[in-house]
N, C-alpha and C positions, 0 to 999 in steps of 0.2 A: 467479486473482487473489491477490495477497499484500497484506495490510494491515500496514504498518509504522508504528510510532510514531516520529514525527520522522524523523531521518536514521539511525536504527539499522537494521542489517541483520543480524539474528541468523543465524549460520552454519547452524545446524541447519534453520531455517525456509527459508532461501534455497536451501540444497542440495536439500531436498525439492521445493521449487517448481520449480527449474530442471530437475531430473531428471524430474519429472512432465511438464513442458512438452516436454522433449526426447523422452521416450518417446511422448507423445501427438501429437507434431508439431503443437503448437498455440502460439499467442501467449501470452506471459506478461505480465500487467499488474501493475505494482508501484504501489501507492497509498501514498504517504507522507503521513501526516496530522500536521500540527503544530497543537497546541492554541493558540488565539488568542482572547483575550477580545474581545467586540464593541466595547468602547470604545477599543480600541487599533488598530482596523483602518485608519484613515485618516491616522495621524500619519506624519511623515517617518521617525521612528525605526522604526515598524512596517514601512514600506516597505523600509528597509535590512535589517531583521531578516528579512523574507520573502526578499529577494534572497540574503542570506547562507545561509539554510537551503535554498533551492532549489539553490544551488551545492553545498552540503554533501551533499544528497541525491543529486545527479547524480554527484558524485565517489565517494560510497559504493557506488554500483551499478556503477561502471566495472570493478572487478576481476571481478565476477560475469559481466558481459558478455564479458570477455576469456576467462574460463574456459569459458564455454558459447557459443561464437561461432555455433552453429547455431540457437540459440533466439532467436526474434524477441521483443524486449522493448519494452514501452511503459511509460514511467514518468509518473505523474501526481502532482503535489505539490499538496496542498490545505491550507488553513488554516481553523480554526474548531473547533467542538465536535465531537469525534470521531464520536459516534453520528449526529449530523445530517449531517456530511460523508459518512459511509458510506452512509446512507440515500439521500441525493441522488445519489451516484455510482451506486448500484445501480439506482435508478429511471431514470437516464439511459443506463445501459449494461445493457440487458436480456439480453444473450447470455452473461453470466457464469454458469458452472455450478459452479465450485469456488472456495471462499474459504479461504485458509490464513492463520492468524494465531497468535500466541502467547497471546493472551488469550481464554480460554473465553467470557467475557462478551461479547466482540465477536462471536464466532460465534453465540451465542444471539440477540443483537440483530440480526445480519445475517440469520439465518434467519427472524426475525419479519418482516423486510422482504421477503426474497427466499427462499422456502422451497425452496432447492436443497440439495444435499449440501455440507457444510462440514466441515473438519477442523481441529482445533487441536492444538498441541503444548504440553504443560505444561513449565514451567521446570524 
């Protein structure tokens, strides 16, 4: 699983993730987390914002899917406080063994929730 902030797809991180999934012949899950405050969740503006960023995330992943056509990819876009979103996602998806992210703090937090092997890449 790869955790991306918003619709950013850092080349170094995605290359490692896709190559790892390809070598292991396993599915790759991309989790795009967009920060959203609680008070903005239900407004029409927030709905349009969410739709816009879902589309941006989908378009951002497209070149990677084309570059690695043999890798099965699932993309999940979530909105909310990043740690809470990550915790909930890991609790709902218990089969995840590897978490790749650019933020070391995210890895530490993820390991606190799900004590599997995780790898981070420093900027």
